[in-house]
Structure formats: structure tokens, C-alpha cells
N, C-alpha and C positions, 0 to 999 in steps of 0.2 A: 227529452217529451214525446209522447206519444203525441202524435200529426196523424190525419187521419185522410182521406179522398173523399168526395163529396159519397158518396156512395154509401160507404161508412160510414157517416155520418146519421142519413135516414136511416141507416139500420139499428145503430145505436140510441135514435126519438124514440124509430119502431118499439121496439125492445123493453125500451122505458115507460112506453106507452098504455103494452102491453099488459106491464108489471103492475098497471096499479094506480099511475101517474098525468090525474090527466092535461087533456092536451090543450086545452085554454091558460092551466095554471103555470103548466112548463114555460106558452107562448108569454103569458105572466111576470117571469124569472125573471126570461132572458129582458123583458121590456125593460123590468130594474136595476137590470144591472145597466142598461142603454142611459137613463135617467141619474144613475149616480156619476158616472163618469161627467153627464153634461153640467152636470152641478156643480160640478170640479172650475167649472168655467166663466162663471157668475157672467152667459147671458143674459140676455133681456126678451129677443125677439128670436122666433125663428120658424123655416116649414121644415116638414115629414113630408118624403118623398115617400109615396106608398104603392107601392103593386097591387098584385087581383090573391094571390096566393097565400105562405105563411109567410114570408117574409116581412108582406106589405101592414100583415094584421100585427106585427113584432113593430111596425111604425104608427101602429095605429093606436096603440096601447102604450108606447112611450108619447105621443102627440096628449094622450089624455094622459096621465103623470108630468107630465111635463104645463097643462091646461090647468090643473089640478094643484101646482104649485104657486100658478097663479103668472106662471110665463105667455106674454104675446106667441101666439101656437097657429102656425092653423095650416091646413093637409092640403098636397096637392096629389088626385089622387090618378097616377098617370093609367092604369085601369081600374075597373070595378071589380070591387072586388068578388069570388068567385069561392073562392073555398069557407070552410063556415066555420073554422074562429077567425078569416078571414073579417068576415057582414056584422058576427058578431060584434067584435074590441069596434069595426067604423058602425056600430049602430052605438054605441057607449060612448063612442070621442059627441061623433054627435048630440050624443039627448043631451053633453054637458055644455052644449052653446058653442062649441068645438065648429071650424070655418074645413068648408073640405070644396075643394074648386077639383074640374078638371080640366085637365090639358086641351081642350079645341081650343084655343086662345092661346098660344103660349107670349105671342105678345101683348094679354092684357096680365100674365102673372110676373113678366119679369121684376115690377115697380114693385110687387110686394117681398122678391127675391133680392132685392136690391136693398131696402130699408133693411131687411135680417143680418141677424151675428151670428146661426146661426141655421146650416142644409141637416139634415141627420137620411141618408140615402136608406132606404127600406122598401122597392126597387122589390130586385129576382132572390138577391143572398146564394146563394151555395149554384140554388137549382140552374144556375145562367147555362148559356151556349147559345151556338152560332152567330146572329149579328139582331144589333138595334137598329127598329124599327126608325123613321128618319125625324120627325117630332119628339126621339125622349134623344138619340146623337144631340139633339136641335140642344134639349132641354141643360142635360149635360157639359154638353158644353157649355152653355152660361156661365151655370151655377159653376165649374171648373173657373172659367175667368172671372170672381163674385174676390172680393177679401170679405169670407167669410172661413167659421170654420168651419170642417166637414167631419162629417162619422160618416161613418159605413156601418149596418146592422147587419151581422155576419160578416160578407165581403162585399168590398165595393161590386155596385152593378159593370156589367160590361169587361168582369176582371172572371176570370176560370177560374176553378176553387180546386178542378186538377191539372193544371200545370203554370196556372198563371199567364198564361195567354189574356191577349184584352182583343175585345173586337175594332173597331176603330175611332168610338170613342169609350172612357172609362171613369167612372168619377172616383174624382182626387181624392182622395180619403188623409186628413191629419191620424186621426183614430178608425182603428176597425175593431170593434167589441164582438167579437166570437164566443158562441156556446155549447159545452160541452169540451168539445177540443179544442187548437190549428189546426185547419186546412193544407193540405200543402200548397195547393193555389196558394199563398200567400204570403211564403216564403221562395218563391223562384219567382224571377225577375221574365217580363217584365211588371208582373200582377205584382212583385213582391214591391215593389217600389210606390201603386195607387193606391195599399192598403195604411200606410204611415204605421204610427206603431197600434199593432196591433197587444191585444188587451182580453185571454182568454176567461170567463169564467161559466164556471162548470157548479154550479147553484141547480141542485136536485139530480142532479148525474150520476151516478155511480161508477165509479171510478174500476169497477170490478168487471157492469160493460162495458165504460168506457176500452178497456184492454180489450177485452173479447172479440171487439171487431175492428181497431183501428190497428192499419198491417208498418206504417211509419214510423219514423222518427225523427225532430230536429233532434241536434247536435247541441246541449248544455253541458254549462255547468259540473251543470251534479254528476251528469256524465261517464265527462272529461277523468274524473277525479277516479271513478270507481276504475275503469279501466287502465289508468294511469300503473304503471309496471310497481313497483316496492325493487327499492337498493340496499339491499342487506347488508350490514355495515361491514359482514364480512366476503365478503367478494373480492371478485379479479376479473379481470378484461374477460377469463372465458363466462364469466358468470354472461354479459351483457350483448352476446354474440356478436356471430361475425359478419359480416354485408358482402357482400365486391358489385361492383357499380361496373358497367364494361360497355364504352361508349369511344364518342372523338371522333374527334377527324381533325387534318390538316386545315379544313376552315372553320372546323367549333372543338374549341379548345380547352376553351374556358365554360363548359357546360358537365363535365364530369366530374372538373370540379362542386361546381355548384351543389349539386349530388352529394358530393362525397362534407361537406361539408354541413348540406341537412343531419346525415347520418351519423358526424360526430357528433356536432352539437345539441343531437336529440339524443345523444346518450349511448349511442354502440360501440359493443367494446373492440372493436377492430374492422376498419374499415377497408380492402386491400379495391386497388382499382386497377384499373388492362386498361392500356390504352395504347396508343400510335406514340413517339421518339417525342411531337413536337405536347399533347394533352401533358405529357407524365412527366415535365419539364414545369409547366403551369400550376399539377396539383403537387412536385414535390420544391418550391418555391415559396408556394402560396401557406402549403397544409402540409407539416410536416410528420404526425403522428398519423396518417396515413402513410400502409404501404404501397407504392404509386409501381407497380408492373410495367412492362412497356410490352409495346403487339409487333409483330415479323413486322411488319411493312408501318402504311403511312392512313390505312386506314384497313376495319377487324378484316378478315378473312377465312375460310375453311383451314390456312394452315400455321390459323391460332387453333385451332380448336382441340389437338394432343392436349394443351397449358391445360386450355380452358375445363372443356374435362374435370382435369386435376383440381383442381380451384375452387370450381362448383361442387365437386364432390365436397369439397371438405369446408362451409360457410355454410351456415346458416339460412342465406334468402340471399336475391340477385337484384337488379338494379340492373334493365339491359338499354341499351335505348339511346341517350343520352346526346346531340353531338355525333354516333353513327354513322353517318349518313348513309345515303340509296346504291350505294358501287355493285352492280349483280351480282358481285361474289361475298357482301356487305351482307344482303339480302339470301341470303343461299345454305351463308355457312349459321346466322339466325334459325332460321327457320332447319338444321339440321341441331340445334342447341336443340331447340324446344319438343321434339321427337326423340330428342334423346335422355330426353331429365324435365320428363313429362309430371313430374310427380313431386318437381323441386321448386320450391316460392319465391316464384318468378314476379318485380314490378316489371310491366311492360312499358314502354313511355316513347314519346318521338318516334324519330325512322325507328324503329321494332314493332311501331304497332303496324306501319309500310311493310314491311314483312311477311309480319302480321296478316294482313288484309290480303298477301295471297294465296294464303291458303289460310280458312281458317282451321279445317278438320282438324287444329292438332288444340284448339279453345277447349272440345269442349273432356277432353283430355288433361288439361291442367288444371287438377278441379283443388290447387293451394297458389295460384295466380291468378295478380288483376293487370290490368289495363286500363292506362289513365289518360284519354281520349281528350284533348281540346272540341271543341264542335267542327273544326274544318275536316279534322283527324278521323272523326265520326263519321263524317261525308265516308272519308275515304275505305272505314274498318268496317261500317255497315252496313253502306249500299242505302243509307236511307238519312231522311233529315233530325238533324240536332234533335230532336224534343221526346219529353216524357214519355209518353207511347211508345215510339222506337228503343230509346235504349228499357226498356221493360222487355220489352217480345226480343230484345236479341238478348239478353242476361238469359233469359228461358230458355230460345232457340237455338245456343250454342252453351248453354250449360255452366256462365261464367261469370267470375262478378267486375264490376266497368265501372271507374268513380266521368261522370261528364263533370270535364275544370269549367268552371265559370264565374259570374260574382256570389252567387249558388253555384255552389258546386254541391254536386245530386251523387250519390254509394247507391248502388240495385247491385245486390247478391244473384243468383239464383236461380231465384226460386219469384222473384221482379219486387223485392225486398227493398224501404227506400229508405237514409238515411241521407237527410237533406243538414248543409253547414253551410252557416250564416257568418261566421267569422273574417273576415278584414278588411284591406281600404284599398282604397284606385294605387296602392304603392305595387296594391303588386299585380294593375294592371303591365308591365315591364317583360321584356325578356329578359330567361333565365326561371322563372317563378315553379315555372311546370318541373325543371332539374332539380330545381329545391323540393317542388312537395313528393315525387319521385325517392329520393335518397333520404326523404327520412320516414316516408314510409315505410321503404328497405329497413328502414333503420331498427325501427322498429315492431316490428315483422320477427328480423331477427334476436330481440330481446323475450318478446312472446312468446312466436309460431306461429300464430293464430293473425291470417290476413286480414281481416277482415278489421278484428280493434286497430288494425296494427292501421287500416286507413281512414277508420273514424281519429284513428288519436293523430297521422298525418297532413289532415289537412285540419284539423282544427289550432293546430298546436302555430302552421302558418299563419290561417288569420286571424286566432291574437297572438302571436310575436308582433308584426304589422298593426294593431292596437293598442299595446301597451308602447313603442313606443316613440321615444318624443319627440323623434323632429318627426316634418311637414312631408306628407304624403306622398310629393311628390320628387322628393333626393333622399327618399327608402329604392334600396333596388335585392335584392334578392339574396347578394350576401348577409348582405346588414343586416335583411329581416333575418335568415339564422341563425346568424352573433347574435341577435338581444334569444335567442329560447333559453334562455337561463332567466328573464326575465316571467316566463307561461308556466314554468321551475315552480321557479317560487308563488308567482298567485296559483296555484297550484294545492300547493304547501299549505297556505294561509287559508285556504278554503278545507282542505285535508284536517288540519288543526293541528 
């Protein structure tokens, strides 16, 4: 599904208005979308919080529609109306006998709010940035503490529509009704939590205009069904690619096994592992279908390059890093391998990211590769904070593709375009999930020859498997999630028909 940054949504609005759609009608359509969601709740008394701009105008229009329907509705004007459409809708609401209260004396409004069973937030919308002033923060803190149903118009006040970051206080919505298309900040934590259920309404918005201005995607079932590789009946193991997993050390013997499980159960035809003896023993005992090769010593080193080089030449993708360690000669060997095979499809994970951070110059030459850091690894790799702006700058400046892993994982390509994954459960918040993900992506890269496609499939698969499993989240493990990939395949085949 297409989603957009706030500045892209403003261009969508402007384009639609310039093509003849009156802005007041656009606002009326938005208000009616919220009105329809409120009617489903069966509430009787509510308060609409209105700002000064177009989000406030939406709020006044919602209040008017609800008042006209017979609900007991009041407005708290957090700021005086300033935009023309906001002033018009405030006047319409007032002319119908609607009550508008100022925010000057919050204590006098507390009783009104406590008697309500609905609060609608129409203060800022996607235009919010910076901090909330004290009186507004106090209002939102009060509203969040009440036993009321909370709906946000477009996006909760205090939440960034760009990256989901929040102010000291932010409106905690049960549901967010958003217009035209979803906004990036609605799907990235912590903003994702504050949005509640996100309902996208696009009445009056041309799909052609939306697509022409929106540059980001939310990974959904429909997207994945289209990307999932077909499996022709006359195929053989070579049809589904060959992946090599390089990793493991005396301390981390299970990491490459988890990557191999991800690769095997996501459909790769041939899974090779190259690890120290301790890790090889674990893999051979747990996954006999893989081809487990043994390195020359207790950790990956320059002595392994001749054998590794031959292996890399004969596989379709390489996963490097799970459990590989940070020995000095390991770092050196990884750097040499990257330099020698810059055209190969690498999934770079875990301590291989540490090795890469010592010399980022090779990244711009690794056009077919993917880095998969979590937040701490991203700090080391990029020398910057793990936020959306830094991720986009990193990928553009290094001409690389990166997944910033988290509760909402974000894939950013060389042009700064984003794909956001929201599948998953807290069952993934355990050691080994990153190893499973890297192997899954490496598998799909081997099957499809397309690293971006593989990254989208890999993120979705791991998250969806954790959702479809019958056991409770605390009992889920990376290995059990990987072995449940069959449930995802069945789910997608049913959708495919």
C-alpha cells in the first residue's frame, strides 16, 4: 500500500485543489469520514479539540455533523481559527448553536471532558513538529487519563507524521482516521502505538495523484502475494537458488544454524554453511538437509579466503555475519571478501556490520547487497542516531540498501525510498531473530535474484509467521518461528487463490 511523508501529502492536497476540487469540499469529505467512524461507536456526548489550521477545520466540521445528528457535542478551541476554511467551519458550527470553549482555564473544562464518552483530536494533524506548549500538554495528559474513546483526525497531536517520534505528551488515539493515504509516522514506533487502529479514507482523492506524489510503501498481504516466487511443478533443487551462510564462532555456534533454518524453510534449493567446527556440529545435528562446511580454525580468518572464494563464485547469494565475531583477522578477511566480490549479493548482518564500519568505501560498490543493522549496530555503522532521517541520509550517501530492524522494520534503498514492515509480535523480541531474518532474506535473494524483493519478503515472512503461530508470544523462539514458515506459505496461497 502506498504511504507518504507529510510534505508529499501537502503536494497531493495542493494538486487536487488546483485541478478543481474546492478545499472546503475536501475538508467536508474528511469530516464525514470521521463522522461515520464515530457513529459506529454508539456514543452520546463528546468533545472535539480544534486547532487553528485545516486540521482544526476538519474538527469543527466533524462537530457540526455530530451536532446535527443529535449528539451532545462541544468544541475546545485550542487556538483561534486562522485558515479561511477553519474560520468558515467554526462559523458554521457556531451558527447551529454549537458551544465553543477556549483553553484559557483548563480547570473549568475538566468537568466537561470527564462527562464525555468521546474526544476527537483536531489540533495539529501532520503539520505538527517541535514541542507542545504547557497548557496543551496538560490538556492532552488529562484526555489520555480519561475513560473515553479517542479518535485522531489524520494523526494524533504530538506525533510526527514523518518518523513517528513524539513530543513529551501526545494524544493517545484508539483510532486514527487519515486521508488520501497513510503517513509514514503512523507506522513507526512510538507514533504507531499512539495512532491505534489506522483507517485510511481516500474519497475525493485521485489514485493517480496519490501515486505520483507518494514515495513510500507499507508492506501488506497484496504486495507480498505479487512478490512471492512461483514454484513450477517441473522444478528441481537448482531452480530455487543456492545460498551460502558464513558465520559462527566458538562463542556463537547457534547463530548460523538459525540463518540456515530461515533459508531452508523459506524455500531455498541449496543451503551451504561455512563455520568453525563447533558451529558445524550444531548445524549437522539440527539441520541435516544443509551442506555444512568447516573452516580452517576456531574463527573465520584470511586462511579461509581461498575456499570461501570458490564457494562464493558458485552460489546466488551470501549471508555473512551471524555469530562470526570481531577477531582482528576476521574483520580483515571480511573486508577482503567484500572487496573481491563487490558484485555478489551479500546480506551483511551482525558482526560483519562491524567489519564493514571500518571501511565504508566498499558499500557504494556493493550495489546488489543489503545491510541489516538493529539500532545499536546502525550507530556503529553510520556514526549517527538510528532515526529515519539518518537512515535515509546513510543510504543515499553510501548508495546502499539497508533494513533498520525494530518493531516496525524499515527498508531504505539507495534513493531514500522506504518500505515499512508492520508484521510481527513480541515473540520476535529474542536473541536469534536477526539471524533468522538474514537467512530468510538470503534465501529469497537466491530464489529471485532481486535483493529488494528478497528484503520485503524476508521481513514480512518472519513477522507473519510469528503472528500465525498458535503458541503464546513469550514461548516463541527464532527457530520455532522459522519452522512455521509453512503457515505463511499456506496463508499466501489462499490469498492468491
